[in-house]
Structures are given as structure tokens and as C-alpha cells.
DRENLUM-703357 format. One record per residue (C-alpha): residue in three letters; x, y, z. Coordinates in pm, 1 decimal. Example, Ala and Ser with C-alpha at 12.3 -4.5 7.8 and 13.67 -1.06 7.14 Angstrom:
% residues 2
 residuo       c1       c2       c3
     ALA   1230.0   -450.0    780.0
     SER   1367.0   -106.0    714.0
This chain:
% residues 515
 residuo       c1       c2       c3
     MET   1435.0   3254.8  -1591.8
     ALA   1303.2   2943.8  -1433.7
     GLU   1581.6   2737.3  -1596.6
     ASP   1773.4   2887.2  -1427.8
     GLN   1609.6   2701.3  -1095.4
     GLY   1483.7   2401.9  -1292.2
     PHE   1138.8   2419.5  -1472.1
     LYS    865.0   2323.4  -1253.4
     ARG    490.2   2236.9  -1377.2
     ILE    199.7   2260.0  -1200.7
     ASN     20.8   1935.1  -1077.2
     PHE   -368.2   1906.3  -1002.8
     PHE   -438.7   1692.4   -738.8
     LYS   -829.3   1637.6   -582.4
     GLY   -864.6   1919.3   -310.3
     PHE   -588.0   2128.4   -432.1
     VAL   -707.3   2496.1   -366.1
     THR   -543.5   2699.2   -657.2
     THR   -448.3   3111.4   -679.6
     THR   -414.0   3350.7   -945.9
     LYS    -10.5   3251.9   -899.8
     ASP    -76.3   2907.7   -957.9
     TRP   -217.8   2975.0  -1320.7
     ASN     -3.0   3247.4  -1396.7
     ASP    310.1   3020.2  -1299.4
     ALA    121.5   2725.0  -1527.0
     GLU    112.9   2976.0  -1850.8
     MET    459.3   3067.0  -1724.7
     TYR    617.2   2743.0  -1733.2
     HIS    504.6   2710.8  -2130.2
     VAL    628.0   3032.5  -2168.0
     GLU    941.3   2997.9  -2067.6
     LYS   1000.4   2655.5  -2196.5
     HIS    930.3   2846.7  -2595.1
     ARG   1169.5   3091.8  -2512.7
     LEU   1413.1   2805.7  -2430.3
     HIS   1355.9   2639.8  -2741.3
     ASN   1376.1   2951.6  -2958.3
     ARG   1720.0   3060.1  -2821.2
     CYS   1885.5   2728.2  -2867.5
     PHE   1727.9   2563.8  -3190.5
     HIS   1684.2   2907.2  -3420.6
     GLY   1900.0   3223.8  -3228.0
     ALA   1741.5   3569.9  -3300.0
     GLY   1673.5   3692.9  -3624.8
     THR   1406.2   3763.4  -3892.6
     VAL   1259.4   3437.6  -3910.5
     PRO   1302.2   3354.1  -4308.0
     GLY    998.0   3235.0  -4502.4
     TYR    755.5   3389.8  -4266.2
     ARG    517.3   3647.9  -4491.1
     GLN    755.0   3948.9  -4550.9
     GLU   1010.3   3884.9  -4316.8
     PHE   1012.5   4214.5  -4189.4
     LYS   1131.1   4347.2  -4536.7
     VAL   1193.2   4762.9  -4482.7
     ARG   1127.3   4953.1  -4807.0
     ALA   1118.6   5307.7  -4950.8
     ARG    754.9   5432.3  -5052.6
     GLY    821.6   5561.0  -5349.9
     ARG    757.3   5907.3  -5290.8
     ALA    969.5   6216.0  -5189.4
     ASP    945.5   6181.1  -4803.0
     MET   1133.5   6051.3  -4522.1
     SER    905.7   5766.8  -4455.7
     VAL    975.5   5406.7  -4476.8
     GLU    699.2   5057.3  -4489.8
     VAL    763.3   4757.8  -4264.7
     ALA    631.9   4450.3  -4394.9
     PRO    519.6   4155.3  -4191.1
     GLY    669.7   3933.6  -4055.1
     TYR    810.3   3729.7  -3751.9
     ALA   1151.3   3755.1  -3562.3
     ILE   1261.0   3592.3  -3234.1
     ASP   1478.9   3819.1  -3016.8
     GLY   1773.2   3711.0  -2775.9
     GLN   1522.2   3620.4  -2492.4
     GLY   1350.9   3377.0  -2717.0
     ASN   1036.3   3587.7  -2765.4
     ASP    816.1   3591.9  -3063.9
     ILE    757.4   3888.6  -3262.4
     ILE    491.0   3909.7  -3494.7
     LEU    387.7   4229.5  -3700.8
     TYR     56.5   4111.6  -3889.3
     GLU     -0.4   4449.7  -4109.6
     THR    239.5   4655.0  -4291.8
     GLU    341.7   4956.1  -4071.9
     ILE    463.1   5308.2  -4254.7
     LYS    726.8   5468.2  -4014.4
     ALA    824.7   5828.8  -4040.3
     VAL   1155.9   6005.0  -4000.9
     ASN   1189.7   6316.2  -3836.9
     LYS   1542.1   6488.1  -3949.3
     GLY   1500.0   6752.4  -3612.8
     ASP   1500.0   6466.6  -3394.1
     PHE   1868.5   6383.3  -3441.4
     LYS   2188.6   6527.3  -3481.4
     LEU   2297.6   6499.7  -3879.7
     PRO   2463.1   6323.4  -4007.4
     LEU   2481.5   5947.7  -3825.0
     THR   2326.4   5627.3  -3840.8
     ILE   1980.6   5553.3  -3740.9
     TYR   1881.3   5181.5  -3667.5
     PHE   1485.3   5029.0  -3722.0
     VAL   1446.0   4796.4  -3444.5
     VAL   1166.6   4541.4  -3375.7
     LYS   1048.9   4482.5  -3024.0
     TYR    841.7   4209.6  -2825.4
     VAL    606.2   4402.0  -2592.9
     GLU    336.8   4299.3  -2384.4
     GLU      9.3   4486.3  -2316.1
     PHE   -271.6   4405.5  -2059.1
     THR   -607.5   4411.1  -2236.8
     ASP   -983.6   4288.5  -2211.1
     PHE   -998.2   4433.2  -1868.0
     ILE  -1327.1   4422.0  -1661.1
     SER  -1484.7   4448.1  -1333.7
     TYR  -1766.0   4277.4  -1178.1
     LYS  -2059.1   4478.3  -1076.0
     GLU  -2119.5   4204.1   -765.0
     ASN  -1762.9   4273.8   -600.2
     LEU  -1543.7   4553.5   -736.4
     ASP  -1251.2   4398.9   -552.4
     PHE  -1265.6   4165.4   -804.9
     LYS  -1123.9   4301.4  -1153.5
     GLY   -816.9   4265.8  -1389.1
     HIS   -719.8   4236.0  -1714.8
     ARG   -804.6   3849.2  -1849.1
     ARG   -562.3   3871.8  -2159.0
     ILE   -227.8   3983.1  -2208.4
     GLN   -155.7   4100.6  -2616.0
     GLU    200.0   4014.4  -2758.0
     ARG    280.8   4271.6  -3035.3
     ALA    533.5   4371.2  -3246.5
     ALA    695.7   4797.3  -3181.8
     ILE    876.1   4919.2  -3462.6
     GLU   1101.0   5194.0  -3334.9
     ILE   1414.1   5425.4  -3466.7
     SER   1754.6   5439.8  -3299.3
     ILE   2052.0   5593.5  -3263.7
     THR   2268.1   5324.7  -3084.2
     GLU   2379.2   4987.8  -3220.0
     PRO   2086.3   4769.1  -3148.3
     ASP   2088.3   4527.4  -2826.1
     ILE   2016.1   4150.8  -3004.6
     THR   1876.6   4077.6  -2655.7
     LYS   1611.9   4292.0  -2671.5
     GLU   1530.6   4392.5  -3005.0
     ILE   1633.1   4327.9  -3359.0
     GLU   1790.8   4536.7  -3649.8
     ILE   1575.1   4519.8  -3941.9
     ALA   1730.4   4802.2  -4142.1
     ARG   1989.8   5138.6  -4106.9
     ILE   2029.5   5413.6  -4240.2
     TYR   2353.4   5630.4  -4292.5
     LEU   2135.0   6012.5  -4257.5
     THR   2279.8   6293.9  -4376.8
     GLU   2206.2   6674.5  -4341.8
     ASP   2058.6   6741.9  -4692.8
     ALA   1848.7   6425.7  -4712.1
     LYS   1499.7   6496.1  -4892.8
     LYS   1397.9   6133.5  -4926.4
     ILE   1504.2   5756.1  -4829.2
     THR   1519.5   5531.5  -5108.9
     ASP   1620.9   5146.9  -5121.2
     ALA   1965.9   5036.0  -5220.8
     LYS   2117.6   5077.5  -5560.7
     ASP   2405.8   4833.1  -5490.3
     PRO   2219.9   4617.0  -5198.1
     LEU   2585.9   4549.9  -5096.7
     GLU   2698.1   4850.7  -5086.6
     PRO   2443.7   5091.6  -4994.2
     GLY   2523.4   5492.0  -5010.0
     PRO   2351.8   5776.0  -4755.6
     ASN   1983.9   5793.8  -4730.9
     GLU   1968.4   5472.9  -4877.5
     ILE   1775.7   5160.8  -4728.9
     ASP   2077.4   4905.6  -4578.7
     LEU   2002.3   4537.5  -4471.4
     ARG   2329.8   4419.7  -4476.3
     PHE   2286.6   4373.8  -4083.0
     VAL   1956.0   4193.8  -4056.6
     PRO   2052.0   3868.4  -3844.8
     LYS   1853.6   3601.2  -3962.2
     ALA   1692.9   3311.1  -3709.3
     GLY   1783.3   2961.9  -3824.7
     VAL   1518.1   2734.3  -3988.9
     VAL   1598.7   2403.0  -4186.0
     GLY   1379.5   2250.7  -4416.7
     GLY   1001.1   2308.7  -4456.1
     TYR    805.3   2170.6  -4683.0
     LEU    793.0   2169.5  -5081.7
     PRO    559.7   1930.0  -5298.6
     MET    762.8   1613.3  -5406.7
     GLU    664.4   1642.3  -5729.8
     LEU    842.5   1960.0  -5763.5
     ILE   1140.8   1883.6  -5553.5
     ASN   1181.1   1512.3  -5755.2
     ARG   1167.5   1743.5  -6073.9
     LEU   1403.5   1987.1  -5968.5
     ARG   1649.3   1755.0  -5875.3
     LYS   1652.5   1584.9  -6192.1
     ILE   1692.8   1904.7  -6395.0
     ILE   1982.1   1994.3  -6165.5
     ARG   2164.7   1702.6  -6170.6
     ASN   2144.4   1692.7  -6568.3
     GLN   2253.4   1968.1  -6585.9
     ARG   2513.9   1982.2  -6337.3
     ASP   2679.5   1703.9  -6593.0
     MET   2603.1   1925.9  -6907.3
     TYR   2835.5   2162.2  -6687.2
     TYR   3108.9   1976.6  -6596.1
     ARG   3142.8   1844.2  -6970.8
     MET   3125.9   2180.9  -7112.4
     ALA   3458.0   2252.4  -6834.0
     ARG   3584.6   1966.6  -6947.6
     ASP   3575.0   1961.1  -7304.0
     LYS   3457.6   2305.5  -7401.3
     LYS   3733.5   2462.6  -7154.7
     VAL   3463.1   2713.8  -7010.1
     LEU   3593.4   2763.2  -6658.7
     ALA   3302.3   2930.7  -6549.5
     ALA   3082.6   2595.5  -6609.1
     ASN   3347.8   2430.5  -6305.7
     GLY   3139.8   2695.1  -6111.5
     ALA   2771.5   2628.4  -6226.8
     ALA   2857.6   2238.5  -6240.2
     LEU   2959.2   2300.9  -5834.4
     GLY   2690.7   2488.3  -5741.5
     MET   2403.5   2213.9  -5839.4
     MET   2621.6   1930.7  -5689.5
     THR   2592.8   2197.9  -5398.3
     ILE   2219.7   2220.2  -5378.5
     ASP   2213.0   1827.2  -5456.5
     MET   2336.1   1780.6  -5187.0
     LEU   2136.6   2009.6  -4992.0
     LEU   1805.1   1877.8  -5093.9
     ASP   1885.2   1534.3  -5011.2
     SER   1964.1   1599.2  -4691.2
     GLY   1612.4   1783.0  -4637.8
     THR   1749.2   2138.7  -4583.4
     VAL   1607.2   2261.8  -4858.8
     GLY   1270.2   2432.5  -4779.9
     PRO   1033.1   2728.1  -4877.6
     GLN   1231.2   2997.1  -4717.7
     ASN   1577.0   2963.3  -4895.4
     VAL   1468.7   2749.7  -5235.8
     MET   1462.1   3065.7  -5426.6
     PRO   1783.9   3209.1  -5324.2
     LEU   1985.1   2913.4  -5398.0
     LEU   1858.1   2931.2  -5745.4
     SER   1938.8   3262.2  -5757.7
     SER   2274.0   3167.2  -5671.7
     ILE   2286.6   2910.4  -5937.7
     GLY   2146.0   3160.2  -6210.9
     ASP   2438.2   3400.3  -6099.0
     LEU   2652.7   3107.6  -6181.1
     GLU   2547.1   3030.0  -6510.9
     TRP   2521.9   3373.7  -6599.8
     ASP   2886.7   3401.7  -6572.7
     THR   2902.0   3107.5  -6765.7
     VAL   2727.5   3311.0  -7044.9
     THR   2955.4   3617.1  -7035.1
     GLU   3253.0   3383.9  -7080.8
     ILE   3121.9   3233.7  -7405.2
     GLU   3099.0   3584.4  -7541.9
     ALA   3425.6   3674.4  -7382.2
     THR   3670.9   3431.7  -7511.4
     LYS   3477.8   3156.8  -7668.3
     PRO   3362.2   3270.3  -8048.3
     THR   3277.4   2924.1  -8191.8
     LEU   3025.8   2841.8  -7897.7
     LYS   2882.5   3190.2  -7936.4
     ALA   2826.8   3165.3  -8291.9
     MET   2594.4   2823.2  -8221.5
     LYS   2231.4   2863.0  -8316.8
     ASP   2162.0   2727.8  -8020.2
     PHE   2366.9   2966.6  -7771.3
     GLY   2094.1   3284.3  -7762.4
     GLN   1843.8   3041.6  -7675.3
     PHE   2049.7   2934.2  -7362.2
     LYS   2132.9   3268.5  -7291.1
     HIS   1779.5   3387.4  -7308.6
     SER   1688.4   3103.6  -7096.5
     VAL   1896.5   3186.5  -6815.0
     GLU   1789.6   3551.9  -6852.7
     VAL   1428.1   3428.2  -6777.3
     PHE   1555.8   3205.0  -6484.8
     ARG   1720.0   3490.0  -6290.0
     ASP   1410.3   3713.2  -6337.9
     LEU   1197.4   3422.2  -6187.0
     VAL   1423.6   3387.1  -5913.3
     ASP   1518.9   3717.2  -5821.9
     ASP   1239.0   3822.1  -5613.1
     LYS   1420.8   3576.0  -5355.9
     GLY   1144.8   3393.6  -5193.0
     LEU    726.6   3220.3  -5287.9
     GLN    447.3   3433.9  -5237.7
     ILE    184.0   3376.3  -4995.9
     ASP   -190.7   3363.1  -5097.2
     GLU   -507.8   3517.2  -4949.8
     ASN   -521.1   3235.7  -4689.9
     GLU   -223.3   3251.2  -4558.8
     LEU    -89.2   2906.2  -4772.1
     ILE    281.5   2936.2  -4981.2
     ASN    184.3   2973.4  -5347.6
     PHE    407.8   2701.2  -5536.7
     ASP    334.8   2833.6  -5853.3
     SER    605.4   3052.5  -5923.0
     LEU    886.1   2748.2  -5818.6
     ASP    658.7   2528.0  -6065.5
     GLN    739.6   2802.7  -6340.3
     VAL   1131.3   2806.8  -6236.0
     ILE   1162.7   2478.6  -6292.7
     ALA    964.2   2467.2  -6625.5
     VAL   1197.0   2739.8  -6797.9
     LYS   1533.4   2519.9  -6641.1
     GLU   1376.0   2245.5  -6828.7
     LYS   1310.2   2383.8  -7153.6
     GLY   1676.3   2553.4  -7143.7
     SER   1853.7   2182.0  -7083.2
     ALA   1789.5   2140.4  -7457.1
     SER   1982.9   2443.6  -7595.2
     LEU   2252.0   2369.4  -7324.9
     SER   2255.1   1983.9  -7437.0
     SER   2289.3   2060.4  -7807.5
     ILE   2628.6   2367.3  -7712.4
     VAL   2791.5   2064.6  -7484.3
     GLY   2772.5   1794.0  -7733.5
     GLU   2696.0   1454.0  -7726.3
     GLN   2857.7   1295.9  -7423.3
     LEU   3149.2   1078.5  -7493.9
     SER   3279.1    740.3  -7293.7
     PRO   3579.9    749.9  -7092.3
     GLN   3890.6    647.1  -7279.9
     VAL   4049.2    372.6  -7110.3
     LEU   4349.1    254.7  -7260.9
     ASP   4338.8    -85.2  -7295.2
     ASN   4740.4   -128.0  -7376.4
     GLY   4726.1   -474.2  -7609.5
     GLU   5003.1   -495.2  -7823.8
     SER   4727.4   -407.6  -8128.7
     ASP   4555.5   -104.6  -7917.6
     ILE   4905.7    114.5  -7930.6
     SER   4900.7    338.0  -8163.5
     PRO   5228.2    321.9  -8397.7
     GLU   5350.5    657.8  -8248.8
     TRP   5316.4    558.3  -7903.5
     THR   5489.7    236.7  -7995.2
     LYS   5761.9    430.3  -8105.0
     ILE   5817.9    565.0  -7738.8
     LYS   5732.5    215.6  -7599.8
     GLU   6029.7    107.4  -7747.8
     HIS   6263.4    404.6  -7712.0
     SER   6546.5    297.3  -7561.1
     GLY   6752.5    656.9  -7493.6
     ILE   6670.7    986.2  -7269.4
     MET   6281.1   1048.3  -7286.6
     PRO   6262.0   1309.6  -7433.3
     GLU   6126.7   1660.3  -7304.3
     THR   5833.2   1699.3  -7576.0
     THR   5703.2   1455.9  -7826.1
     THR   5446.2   1488.9  -8095.1
     ILE   5206.1   1207.1  -8111.9
     GLU   4912.1   1193.2  -8355.0
     GLY   4907.4   1574.1  -8406.7
     GLN   4917.9   1594.0  -7987.2
     GLU   5191.7   1813.7  -7846.7
     TRP   5295.9   1592.3  -7529.1
     THR   5520.7   1771.9  -7217.0
     LEU   5719.9   1541.2  -7010.8
     ILE   5580.8   1644.9  -6639.7
     ASP   5786.6   1412.7  -6429.2
     ASP   5963.1   1085.3  -6376.9
     ILE   6026.9    846.3  -6099.3
     ASP   6338.3    682.8  -6062.3
     ILE   6269.2    328.3  -5904.0
     LEU   6524.5    230.2  -5618.9
     ASN   6640.7    619.6  -5578.6
     LYS   6556.7    676.0  -5203.4
     GLU   6483.3   1078.8  -5320.2
     SER   6305.1   1012.8  -5588.9
     GLU   6070.1    744.2  -5420.0
     GLN   6019.7    963.1  -5112.7
     ALA   5935.1   1279.4  -5295.2
     HIS   5701.9   1073.7  -5483.1
     MET   5545.8    885.7  -5155.7
     PHE   5660.8    552.9  -5355.7
     GLN   5558.9    219.9  -5156.9
     ILE   5447.4    -99.8  -5219.2
     GLN   5198.9   -221.6  -4975.4
     GLU   4998.7   -555.5  -4888.1
     ALA   5215.2   -788.3  -5104.4
     ARG   5274.4  -1161.9  -5089.2
     ASP   5602.3  -1145.1  -5132.2
     SER   5842.2   -843.3  -5287.8
     TRP   6212.2   -806.5  -5447.7
     ARG   6459.4   -576.6  -5614.9
     ALA   6660.5   -684.2  -5953.4
     ARG   6944.3   -539.4  -6169.9
     GLN   6908.3   -590.5  -6485.2
     ARG   7116.1   -514.6  -6795.3
     ILE   6905.2   -619.5  -7073.4
     ARG   6815.7   -477.2  -7452.3
     TYR   6494.0   -273.9  -7581.6
     PRO   6390.9   -387.2  -7945.0
     ASP   6596.5   -165.3  -8099.9
     GLY   6924.4   -389.3  -7981.9
     VAL   7072.3   -122.5  -7736.9
     THR   7137.9   -255.8  -7376.8
     VAL   7028.0    -88.3  -7076.2
     GLU   7128.9   -201.3  -6702.1
     ASP   6883.4    -58.2  -6468.9
     VAL   6738.0   -115.0  -6142.3
     GLY   6368.1   -176.2  -5997.1
     ILE   6187.6   -337.5  -5784.4
     ALA   5899.2   -650.0  -5808.4
     HIS   5614.9   -753.9  -5620.9
     GLU   5351.7  -1038.4  -5624.7
     GLY   5019.5   -933.7  -5536.0
     GLY   4924.0   -600.6  -5348.2
     TYR   4971.0   -232.8  -5493.8
     ALA   5185.6     -8.2  -5562.2
     SER   5078.4    370.5  -5463.0
     PHE   5311.0    699.7  -5578.7
     GLU   5220.1   1049.2  -5644.9
     ILE   5261.5   1206.4  -5981.8
     HIS   5358.1   1614.3  -5918.6
     ASN   5332.4   1938.6  -6166.3
     VAL   4992.4   1853.6  -6305.6
     THR   4763.4   2040.5  -6506.5
     PRO   4387.8   2017.7  -6427.7
     ASN   4174.4   1880.5  -6682.6
     ARG   4440.9   1727.9  -6906.0
     PRO   4535.0   1369.7  -7029.9
     ILE   4823.3   1200.1  -6891.7
     MET   5035.4    898.0  -7063.2
     LEU   5179.0    719.3  -6780.5
     LEU   5520.1    506.3  -6914.0
     ARG   5659.1    246.5  -6712.0
     ARG   5982.7     64.1  -6794.0
     MET   5940.4   -324.5  -6728.1
     ASP   6092.1   -635.8  -6767.1
     TYR   5882.9   -800.6  -7074.6
     ALA   5999.9  -1156.0  -7045.1
     ARG   5716.2  -1258.5  -6906.4
     GLY   5368.1  -1085.0  -7001.0
     ASP   5000.8  -1148.7  -7000.2
     PHE   4932.4   -976.4  -6657.2
     GLU   4652.0   -714.4  -6584.1
     ILE   4676.3   -412.6  -6353.4
     GLU   4410.4   -158.1  -6215.7
     TYR   4481.4    213.4  -6185.0
     SER   4307.6    429.1  -5963.0
     VAL   4326.0    816.7  -5956.0
     ASN   4253.3   1044.0  -5619.1
     ASP   4077.1    696.0  -5537.1
     VAL   3883.5    666.3  -5836.3
     ARG   3870.6    350.9  -6053.5
     VAL   4008.5    463.0  -6404.6
     GLY   4077.0    106.7  -6549.3
     ILE   4252.7   -179.4  -6646.9
     SER   4600.7   -192.5  -6809.0
     GLN   4627.1   -558.5  -7016.5
     CYS   4994.5   -672.8  -7057.0
     PRO   4950.8   -911.3  -7313.1
     GLY   5255.3  -1129.8  -7504.1
     SER   5606.2  -1136.8  -7407.2
     ASP   5926.7  -1096.5  -7537.5
     LYS   6260.3  -1283.6  -7333.2
     ARG   6525.4  -1136.4  -7590.2
     PHE   6446.5   -756.9  -7661.6
     ARG   6318.5   -732.3  -7312.8
     TRP   6259.2   -355.8  -7244.6
     ARG   5921.7   -182.1  -7253.7
     ASN   5801.2    138.7  -7163.2
     TRP   5468.2     16.8  -7124.4
     PRO   5216.2    294.9  -7127.2
     TYR   4865.0    343.1  -6960.9
     PHE   4618.3    659.8  -7024.7
     ILE   4462.3    890.8  -6804.4
     PRO   4173.2   1088.3  -6965.5
     ALA   4096.3   1426.6  -6830.8
     GLU   3808.1   1393.7  -6635.7
     TYR   4059.9   1170.2  -6408.7
     VAL   4317.5   1475.6  -6350.6
     THR   4150.3   1713.6  -6116.7
     SER   4420.8   1807.6  -5915.9
     GLU   4795.4   1935.0  -5955.6
     VAL   4906.8   1642.3  -5755.9
     LEU   4769.2   1335.7  -5847.7
     LYS   4768.6    988.2  -5621.0
     ILE   4803.4    696.3  -5781.1
     THR   4762.5    328.7  -5739.1
     GLN   4873.4     28.3  -5916.2
     LYS   4714.3   -305.3  -5843.2
     ALA   4822.3   -609.3  -5947.6
     ILE   4511.3   -858.3  -6014.5
     THR   4645.4  -1134.5  -6190.6
     ALA   4668.9  -1438.7  -5964.1
     ALA   5049.5  -1532.8  -5876.8
     ARG   5208.4  -1284.7  -6123.3
     ASP   5473.6  -1080.9  -6034.6
     ILE   5391.8   -659.3  -6127.8
     ASN   5828.8   -513.2  -6194.7
     MET   5905.3   -149.9  -6249.5
     PHE   6205.2     36.5  -6301.8
     HIS   6134.9    404.8  -6383.5
     PHE   5865.4    588.1  -6431.2
     TRP   5757.4    865.0  -6679.4
     PHE   5453.8   1105.4  -6691.8
     TYR   5345.1   1277.8  -7044.6
     GLN   5066.1   1552.3  -7036.7
     ALA   4933.0   1690.9  -7354.7
     LEU   4947.9   2030.0  -7271.9
């Protein structure tokens, strides 16, 4: 190859006498450069999105033949292999010792054409063109990617009377067309009309949020998968990697995830299944899956991509949003407990002023809360286990207090206080998607400050601590973390002091979860 010695372009100059070798070298320069580009940027395999991608199909008749659809492939040397018309390939069982696997491959072939001989001088003759074409062959050896591309394989048996399409494409049986091993060349992006892209992105983001809320509020686990799938497609659209060759397969995957959601609702959520909009929602998912099942956009008679099918798919998705929204219900604003004295429910106030050992479970407003974890401040093992630390503080100090709760009980405890900066720690034994109540034992001799809480680096809100009590100074100050922020089994909490020139103290943490 030219690349082994370095590429040389032909350079014409006045008086340069060219030969046939010069002209052939000039042509090969471009051929070799193009092959290098194909190998490095696209790799070997069939090219997604071009015509019918060398799809091998049964002919629908009881014989031993298949049809190979038009397509474009690149072999391991970088050659372009293009088939322009459907080709029929017959299998003769007598050519093989059965049973065995046969391979359908496509190869790059060059043929000299357009021969000419000049009568004036018979020494001047030759082929004026080289025809590049695709050759479909059947082999009994594993395909060599450097010179041929597999487009199908079939495990052929002695009693085979016909070749059929696979009933299960993921596990084809004997005498069925197996497309699992067809390599794909790399293709990124491609043109999609911006009007369709903008509509698709809008509906994907809208339904992503609805599926997320369905998982969170209705406890439909499969809806999480649908939401994550839509988030992935949204990112791919942002990155420009979605094009005509992959938009339908990507949407097909979304359809499968949505169908899992439908199936789970039917099996485990009778209340949702009984809703009048569920039938319409299910029907919209069925229609959507049927439309994207073809796996590709159609090519019209002028060899141009027809985007009508994508427009129809998006329209179905848009229509289905209304029924999905009805099932999910109205979006609720995130619940962030203000934690002012007047904002704490009477039942939480009892816990707030509780002087004894914290209960393993407690019922608040009809909801049972379970103690899942706690941190004993200044206990080295407890602090290390929970990654407790104070950072960027202007000042910090330890304290030992022997003071009373509002019920008059005196409790002695050690803790730490800091001015400025923030404290960070972990909560363990967490069940995702369930709310948490954080209780902080504090000295309430001087309140009137605010603390900002973040969970896994996501801001949750502000805990306000109004007022003070210099006589009964202990409080177990609560802060509510909504379920939507509880996303993992271990939560990283950041507790940041945001009131200037005020110290924040803490002596013990308890964490309750509504399970």
C-alpha cells in the first residue's frame, strides 16, 4: 500500500511527459487515500442507513434460495462494496456435506471494461474503465473481514427443504437466516429535519419527566427504565449522533421499555390499570412499537430518504402524552420542610423534644418511620464510618453540654460547632425513592440561623431555625428530604452554614425513613 512508503501525489509541470503509469499512479493515490479513510474512520461492515443494508431475507416460497437486498459495505481493506439491485442466491445442498454452517458473504470485485482497439494502430488498445462491483458468494469457512463481509449465516441440515427468516432473531434455529454476526461499519449522525428533531426532543423530555414521576409516585419500577432510555436518547440528540440510520432502532428500544411499563401496570397496579386513560395509553404504545419495528426510514424512488414515517411516529408519541399525563397525575412541587417552629407538625414536635433513646420506629401522621442510621458526633468510629468532616470553616471547636430538654430531663453529650464552611457526612442503609427525616441534636440557646442542605451534590433547600430557648436548650431539629432526592443506598449530605457570623452546633444525628 502507498501508505507504507508515504503518499505521493502527481505533480504536473511544463514539459512533463506523462505515461500510463503516471495517470494510473494519480488515480491510485485517491483510491488508497479513500481506503485509508474508510478503515480508520468507519471500519469494516455493512453501512447503516444506505438502502436496505444487504438485508438477507427468505423469498416466501418453499425453496432453498434467499434474496439479498441492495446495500453498501466496507471491507477490511477499505474498499467500497455496493449492490444496486436485489440479487437472488440459491443454495444447492449437494455442494455441501451436511449438517454444517454456510456463510453468505459479499466481496469487492474489480473488472476491466470498455475495451477499445484502434484500427489505425493495433498496438494501441486496452480497457478504458474498471468496474467496481459486489460479488455475493456462499462459503463454508469463517469469513475473513479483510476481504469479505458476512451478511448472513445459516445452519443447514440434511432434511432442509426451505430456508426461512428466523422466528427469534436473537436465537435462530436450523435452516433459519441468522443475522446476528453481520458487522456494522461506523456511522455518526446524519441529516434529520430540524422541525422533526425539535418535536422529538420536546416530546422525549416531556415523557421522560412523566415516566420518572410514575416511578417515584406510582412505584412502577419499569417506568425508571423508560425514563432513563429517554434521557439517553435526549443526550444522543444533543450530541448530534442520531441520524437516519439509527433513529428508528433507538426509538424501538424506547418502545420496548414502555411496553415493560405497560406489562408491570397490568400485572401489579390494578388501580392504574382501571383508569379510563390506561387503555388509550397502552394502545398508543402498541401503535408506536408497530411503526418503529421496521427499524429504518424508507427510500423513495429518487433515492432520497422519506421522513414521513418519522413524522408519523412523533405524532403518535405526541398524541399518547395526554393519556400518560392523566395516569401520572399533576406534578407536585418538591416538598422542602421550612423547619420554622410553626411549620413542624405537632407529632414531629414530640420527636423534636424527645429526651430519651430514639425509638426504632415511630408513626407520624399515619406514616410509619424507621430509624435507618445515626451518627454519634466525636465518636471516632462513628464519624469515620460515615465520612463525617467539617471543611472550610473559619473556626470550629468541641463542646460538652449538660443541659435540659423541654420535658425537664437533663442529658449530657459531646459535640462540635463551627462558624462558616460546611459539614459533610453519609447516610447508610437507605432505600431509594423514599423520604428521609434528618434529626440533629443541637443546643438551642441561640437560634435564628439558616442551613442549606444538599444530597449527592444536588441542592435540596434551606432549614430555618428561628427563635431560641436559653432554659431548655436541647432540640432534635428536623429536616425533611423528599423522596425525589433519595436516589441511592448511600447518600452524601452537605450541611452548609449560610447565616453570617453564626456558629452551627451538632451533637448527634438520627435518620428516619418512611418505609
